[in-house]
TISE-717088 format. One record per residue: residue in one letter; z, y, x of N, C-alpha, C in turn. Coordinates in steps of 0.2 Angstrom, whole numbers, plus 5000, padded with zeros to 4 digits. Layout:
<nodes>
aZYXZYXZYX;...
</nodes>
This chain:
<nodes>
a485649395138485049375132485749395126;p485049405122484749405117485149365109;v485549425107485849385100485649355095;s485449315093484849275091484949295079;f484449325077484549325071485249275068;r485249215066485649175064486449195067;t486249205070487249245072487349315071;v486749335073487149415067487149385060;l486749365056486749335046487649315047;a488049235052488449225055488949265053;l488849315057489549375059489549425050;f489149415050488749465045489349435037;a489049365035489149305032490349355033;f490349275037491049335040491349365039;v491249435040491449495040491449475030;s491149485026491049485022491449445020;v491349415018492249325015493049375020;i492849405025493649425028493549525021;v493449535023493349615017493649585010;t493249535007493349495002494049464999;v494249465006494849415004495449495007;l495249505011495649565010495449615004;f495349644999495149654992495649674990;l495549564989496149514984496849524987;i496849524991497649554995497649604991;q497349664992497949714992497949754985;g497349694983497449704971497849664971;w498149574972498849564971499449594974;f499349624978499949674981500149734980;f499549764979499549834978499849864971;n499549794966499349804957499549764957;n500149744955500549724951500149634949;g500049634953499649544953498749554950;v498549614950498049594946497349634950;v496849604950496549604954495949624949;e495449694949495049714947494649734950;m493949684949493549704953492849774951;f493049774946492049854943492849884938;r493249904942493749974941493350024940;v493250054935492650114935493250174941;p493450214946493750254948493750304942;v494850304942494850404935494650464939;t494450504936494750574939494950604935;p495050674937495650704930495350734927;w494350724924493950754920493850704917;s493550644919493150584916494050594907;g494350584909494750584905495050524900;d494550424903494450404897494950354904;a495250324903495450254910495150214909;s495250184901494750104902494050144899;a493650184902492850204902492550124906;e492350094902491950004901491250044903;l491250024910490450034912489849934910;p489449934907489049884908489049874915;l488849804915488649774923488149764927;l488049764922486949844929487149864932;w488049924930487849984934488049964939;h488449914940488949864943488849864948;a488349824946487649764952487449844954;i487149874952486749934956487249944962;g487649984960487950024966488249974969;f488349904966488549834973487849854980;t487349854973486849814979486649894983;g486949944978486950004985486950014991;i487649984989488250004994488149915000;v488049894998487949815003487149825007;l486449845004486249905007486249955011;f486650005009486650045016487350035016;a487549985020488049955024487749915029;s486749875027486649815030486249875033;r486149885033485449925037485849955046;f486649945047486649925052486749875056;w486849825049486849775055486049725055;v485249755051484649765054484449795062;q484749875063485049915069485149845075;w485549835075485849805079485549735081;w485249715075484849635075484149685082;f483849705080482949755085483349795087;a483949805090484149825095484449765102;e484749695099484749645102483849645103;k483249625097482749605099482549615105;h482449675106482149725110482549745117;q483349725117483649765118483849835121;k483549855117483649945116483849955111;s484450015111484150045103483550065101;f483650035095482950055089483050055081;l483050115081482750155073482350155071;g481950085069481450085065481150095058;g480650085055480750105047481250035045;p481050005046481649935040482449985041;f482850015045483250035047483350095042;w482750145039482550215034482550185028;w482150115028481950115022482750045018;i482950035023483450035018484150095017;s484350095022484650175021484650215013;l483750225014483350275008483750265003;i483450165003483250124997483850094997;g484950064995485350084997485650154995;d485350215000485450274998485350274987;l484850274987484650294982485050244976;l485050184977485650154973486050164973;s486550164976487150194973487550284969;l486850334974486750364970486750344963;a486150324962486350304954486850284952;y487150254954487950244950488550264950;f488550334957488950364957489050404951;t488250444950488150474944488550414939;q487950384938488150344933489550344931;i489650354935490350344935490450394936;k490150434936490650494936490950534944;d491050494951491450484953490850514959;p491150584960490750644964491050654972;v491750604974491850584980491150554984;n491150494981490850464983490150474985;f489850534979489150534976489050584984;i489550614987489450684992489050654999;g489150615000488950535005488250525005;p488250475003487350484998487250525001;a487450554994486750644996486850655002;l487150665006487050715011486350695017;g486450605015486250555021485150575022;l484950585012484150605010483850625016;i484250695017483450725021483350725029;p483950645034483650635036483250555034;y483550535029482850475027482350495026;i482450535024481650525021481250585025;r481750605033481050665035481350585042;n481450555044481150475051480550445044;i480750425039480050425037479450435038;i479350485035479050555037478750545042;l479250545048479150535057478750445057;i478850415057478550365059477850375054;r477950375047477550385042476750425049;k477050455050476250525055476350495061;e476850455065476650425073476150335071;q476350325064475750265066475250305060;r475150345058474450395059474050415064;k474350425067474250415074473550385080;e474450335080474050285082473650245079;r473350225073472850225072471950235073;t472250325074471650385074471650365081;t471850325084471850335094471650255094;
</nodes>
């Protein structure tokens, strides 16, 4: 039997809570009891370990990463709904938007390590969106 959308959302919420708790625990134990939610990574070329970044940029980065990761939850929901593996338009659009937001954030904080992953994904996302649109146009004309 297919897993319901409500079950997918409940599991997503559960995993989000677990990840947050693990993040807080590692901050507490490995950072002398100081948990820094919005610390900018320090790179050798940045020179300033205390660089401040406006909250808006952290919100953009957070949104990008959440969208980027949530595409797999969307794909799983579609697979359950159709009882077959399915990567449709929503998966590729969420991937592209999350990717672009993540790239903007990693550019802003000058973090090339995390920039590389999303940068490498742009071409497949765009190409899949083009293929889906091409198929939709073909279906409309027939």
